[in-house]
C-alpha positions as CSV (number, residue, x, y, z in Angstrom):
1,M,-27.6,-9.1,1.9
2,A,-24.8,-11.0,0.0
3,L,-25.5,-11.7,-3.6
4,N,-25.9,-15.4,-4.6
5,I,-23.3,-16.0,-7.2
6,P,-24.6,-18.0,-10.2
7,Q,-22.8,-21.3,-10.7
8,L,-21.3,-20.4,-14.1
9,I,-19.6,-17.4,-12.6
10,L,-18.6,-19.2,-9.5
11,Q,-16.9,-21.9,-11.5
12,F,-15.0,-19.3,-13.6
13,I,-13.6,-17.4,-10.6
14,E,-12.7,-20.6,-8.7
15,N,-10.8,-22.0,-11.7
16,H,-8.5,-18.9,-11.4
17,I,-6.8,-19.3,-14.7
18,E,-3.6,-17.2,-15.3
19,T,-1.9,-17.0,-18.6
20,D,1.5,-15.6,-19.8
21,T,0.0,-12.4,-21.2
22,M,-0.7,-9.4,-18.9
23,L,-3.7,-8.4,-21.0
24,L,-5.8,-11.4,-20.0
25,P,-7.3,-12.1,-16.5
26,F,-4.8,-12.3,-13.7
27,H,-6.6,-11.3,-10.5
28,Y,-9.9,-13.0,-9.5
29,P,-12.3,-12.5,-6.6
30,K,-12.6,-15.2,-4.0
31,K,-16.1,-16.5,-3.4
32,N,-16.3,-14.7,0.0
33,E,-14.9,-11.5,-1.4
34,W,-17.2,-11.1,-4.4
35,E,-18.8,-7.9,-3.1
36,E,-15.5,-6.4,-2.1
37,F,-14.0,-7.0,-5.5
38,Q,-16.6,-4.7,-7.0
39,S,-15.1,-1.7,-5.2
40,G,-14.2,1.1,-7.5
41,F,-16.6,-0.2,-10.1
42,R,-20.1,-0.6,-8.5
43,Y,-19.3,1.5,-5.5
44,H,-16.7,3.9,-4.1
45,G,-14.2,2.0,-2.0
46,L,-14.1,4.6,0.8
47,S,-17.4,6.4,0.9
48,G,-19.5,3.4,-0.3
49,K,-21.2,5.7,-2.8
50,D,-23.2,3.8,-5.5
51,L,-21.3,4.3,-8.8
52,T,-23.8,2.5,-11.0
53,S,-25.9,4.4,-13.5
54,T,-27.9,3.7,-16.7
55,K,-26.2,6.6,-18.4
56,E,-23.9,5.9,-21.4
57,G,-20.3,5.6,-20.3
58,E,-21.2,4.8,-16.7
59,W,-21.0,1.5,-14.8
60,Q,-24.3,-0.2,-15.6
61,P,-26.4,-1.6,-12.7
62,G,-26.2,-5.2,-14.0
63,W,-22.4,-5.3,-14.4
64,Y,-20.2,-7.3,-12.1
65,V,-16.4,-7.7,-12.4
66,I,-15.2,-11.3,-12.7
67,A,-11.5,-10.6,-13.1
68,L,-8.9,-8.0,-13.6
69,N,-5.8,-8.1,-15.8
70,E,-2.4,-6.9,-14.5
71,M,-3.3,-3.3,-15.4
72,D,-6.5,-3.5,-13.3
73,D,-8.6,-3.4,-16.5
74,P,-11.9,-5.2,-15.7
75,F,-13.5,-8.2,-17.3
76,F,-17.2,-8.3,-16.4
77,I,-20.6,-9.8,-17.1
78,D,-24.2,-8.5,-16.9
79,L,-26.2,-10.5,-14.4
80,N,-29.3,-9.8,-16.5
81,E,-27.8,-11.9,-19.4
82,E,-27.8,-15.3,-17.7
83,A,-30.0,-16.7,-20.5
84,S,-27.2,-16.0,-22.9
85,G,-24.6,-17.7,-20.7
86,F,-23.2,-14.4,-19.4
87,P,-21.4,-12.9,-22.3
88,V,-18.0,-11.5,-21.2
89,Y,-17.1,-7.8,-21.6
90,Y,-13.9,-5.8,-21.2
91,A,-13.2,-2.1,-20.5
92,L,-10.2,0.0,-20.3
93,H,-9.4,1.2,-16.7
94,G,-8.7,4.9,-16.2
95,A,-10.3,6.2,-19.4
96,G,-12.7,8.5,-17.6
97,R,-15.7,6.4,-18.8
98,W,-16.6,2.8,-19.2
99,D,-17.0,1.6,-22.7
100,A,-17.8,-2.1,-22.8
101,I,-16.1,-4.2,-25.4
102,A,-17.9,-7.5,-26.1
103,L,-15.3,-10.3,-26.3
104,G,-17.4,-12.7,-28.3
105,F,-17.4,-15.4,-25.5
106,D,-19.9,-16.4,-22.9
107,I,-18.3,-17.1,-19.5
108,A,-17.9,-20.8,-20.0
109,S,-16.3,-20.6,-23.5
110,F,-14.0,-17.7,-22.2
111,G,-12.8,-20.0,-19.5
112,R,-12.0,-22.8,-22.0
113,F,-10.1,-20.3,-24.1
114,L,-8.1,-19.2,-21.1
115,E,-7.3,-22.8,-20.3
116,Q,-5.9,-23.2,-23.8
117,M,-3.9,-20.1,-23.5
118,E,-2.5,-21.2,-20.2
119,K,-1.4,-24.5,-21.7
120,A,0.2,-22.7,-24.7
121,G,2.3,-20.7,-22.2
122,K,4.9,-18.6,-24.0
123,D,4.7,-20.5,-27.3
124,K,4.2,-17.6,-29.6
125,T,2.9,-19.6,-32.6
126,A,0.4,-21.6,-30.5
127,C,-0.9,-18.4,-28.8
128,L,-1.3,-16.5,-32.1
129,Q,-3.2,-19.5,-33.6
130,L,-5.5,-19.6,-30.6
131,V,-6.3,-15.9,-30.9
132,E,-6.7,-15.9,-34.6
133,L,-8.9,-19.0,-34.8
134,S,-11.0,-18.2,-31.7
135,T,-11.6,-14.5,-31.8
136,D,-12.5,-11.6,-34.1
137,I,-9.1,-9.9,-34.5
138,Q,-10.8,-6.7,-35.7
139,N,-12.1,-6.4,-32.1
140,P,-9.8,-3.8,-30.5
141,F,-9.1,-6.0,-27.4
142,W,-8.1,-9.0,-29.5
143,L,-6.2,-6.9,-31.9
144,E,-4.1,-5.5,-29.0
145,L,-3.6,-9.0,-27.6
146,R,-2.4,-10.3,-31.0
147,T,0.0,-7.4,-31.4
148,T,1.4,-8.0,-27.9
149,I,2.0,-11.7,-28.6
150,Q,3.7,-10.8,-31.9
151,E,6.2,-8.7,-30.0
152,W,7.2,-11.5,-27.6
153,D,10.4,-12.3,-29.6
154,D,11.7,-8.7,-29.5
155,E,14.9,-8.3,-27.5
156,E,13.2,-5.6,-25.4
157,T,10.3,-7.8,-24.3
158,E,12.0,-9.1,-21.1
159,N,13.0,-5.6,-20.1
160,T,9.4,-4.4,-20.4
161,E,7.9,-6.9,-17.9
162,I,6.4,-5.3,-14.8
163,D,8.5,-5.5,-11.6
164,P,6.7,-8.1,-9.4
165,A,7.1,-5.6,-6.5
166,L,4.6,-3.3,-8.3
167,L,2.0,-6.0,-8.3
168,R,1.8,-6.2,-4.5
169,Y,-1.7,-5.6,-3.2
170,G,-2.3,-3.5,-0.1
171,K,-3.3,-0.2,1.4
172,L,-1.7,3.2,1.5
173,V,-2.2,5.3,4.6
174,V,-1.2,8.8,5.7
175,T,0.5,8.5,9.1
176,D,1.2,12.3,9.4
177,A,-0.3,15.1,7.2
178,G,2.9,17.1,7.8
179,P,3.3,20.9,7.7
180,N,1.0,21.4,4.6
181,K,-2.1,19.8,5.9
182,V,-4.5,22.0,3.9
183,K,-2.7,21.1,0.6
184,V,-2.7,17.4,1.6
185,A,-6.5,17.7,2.3
186,K,-7.1,19.4,-1.1
187,Y,-5.2,16.6,-2.8
188,L,-7.0,13.8,-1.0
189,M,-10.5,15.3,-1.4
190,K,-10.2,14.5,-5.1
191,I,-9.3,10.9,-4.4
192,W,-12.0,10.5,-1.8
193,E,-14.6,12.6,-3.6
194,I,-15.5,14.6,-0.5
195,S,-15.4,18.3,0.5
196,P,-12.2,20.0,1.7
197,Q,-13.7,20.3,5.2
198,E,-14.4,16.5,5.4
199,A,-10.9,15.7,4.1
200,L,-9.4,18.0,6.9
201,A,-11.5,16.3,9.5
202,R,-10.5,12.9,8.3
203,L,-6.8,13.8,8.5
204,T,-7.2,14.3,12.3
205,Q,-7.5,10.5,12.6
206,P,-4.4,8.3,13.0
207,D,-3.3,6.2,10.0
208,V,-5.8,7.6,7.5
209,L,-6.6,5.3,4.6
210,V,-5.8,6.8,1.2
211,A,-6.7,3.9,-1.0
212,I,-6.5,0.1,-1.5
213,G,-5.0,-1.4,-4.6
214,F,-1.8,-2.4,-6.3
215,V,1.5,-0.6,-5.8
216,L,1.6,0.0,-9.6
217,H,-1.6,2.1,-9.4
218,L,-1.0,3.8,-6.0
219,Q,2.6,4.8,-6.4
220,K,1.7,8.2,-7.8
221,Y,-0.4,8.9,-4.7
222,N,2.5,7.8,-2.5
223,D,5.0,10.1,-4.4
224,D,2.6,13.1,-4.6
225,L,1.8,13.0,-0.9
226,Q,5.4,12.8,0.1
227,Q,6.2,15.8,-2.1
228,L,3.5,17.7,-0.2
229,G,5.2,16.8,3.1
230,A,3.0,14.0,4.3
231,K,4.3,10.8,5.8
232,V,2.8,7.7,4.2
233,A,3.0,4.0,4.9
234,W,2.2,0.8,2.9
235,S,0.8,-2.4,4.2
236,D,0.4,-5.6,2.2
237,L,-3.1,-7.3,2.1
238,P,-4.0,-10.8,1.0
239,L,-5.6,-11.1,-2.4
C-alpha cells in the first residue's frame, strides 16, 4: 500500500528547488514515484530486500529520502519526527555506512533557505552570507558548502564542473555475457547481492538489468563489464 506523503514533505518535493551548487538538492522524487525514489536506501533496487535496520550506521526504519544532490548524496527526514516539522538530515553516499548529519533546519525552513540560495545564483558574496548567517558553519556539511563557494572564483572552477552527459539517468543492461560468463557472474553477484549460481541463472535472460542510476555512478560498472568481455547497453529513463 502506497505511503500517504505528509503535506510538508509533498510541498517541498513539488517545489523542486535547484541551486547553483552541486552539494545542495538537485534531484527530487515525483509524488507518484516516492516509493521508487527510496531504492538503494530503504530497499535493494533489484532484489527488493529491506535495507532498513535499527543498528547504528544502518538506514533507519523511519528515514525517507526527500532529495539527492548531484553526487547522489541523500537529504532525508524521519517520518516519526512530524511534531518537530521534519528536521532534515544529510549523509554521504558510498561511505559504507549511513551517518546522519542534522542540518539544523526543519523541512519548511530548509525549503526557504534553498529558495534564497536559488535567487542568489552564482553571487559568491550573497551565497556566503546566506550560509554563514543561516547555518552552523562548524557543521561538516555546511563547512564543506562554504569552502566550495569560496572556491568559485578560482580559474579552475569552470573546468571542474561535471559533464552534463554524466548526469543522464537510466539503466545499464548486459546484452551478452561474452566468453567469460563465470567472471561476469562473479562480478555482478556483488552488485546484486545474490549467489554466484543465481547470477549465472540471471545471465541466461536477455538484456539483464545491472543497475539503475546516473551515468556518473554506473560508468565503472560499464567499463568493468566490458573489460570482462561482456556487451552492455545504456537506456535513458525519465527522472
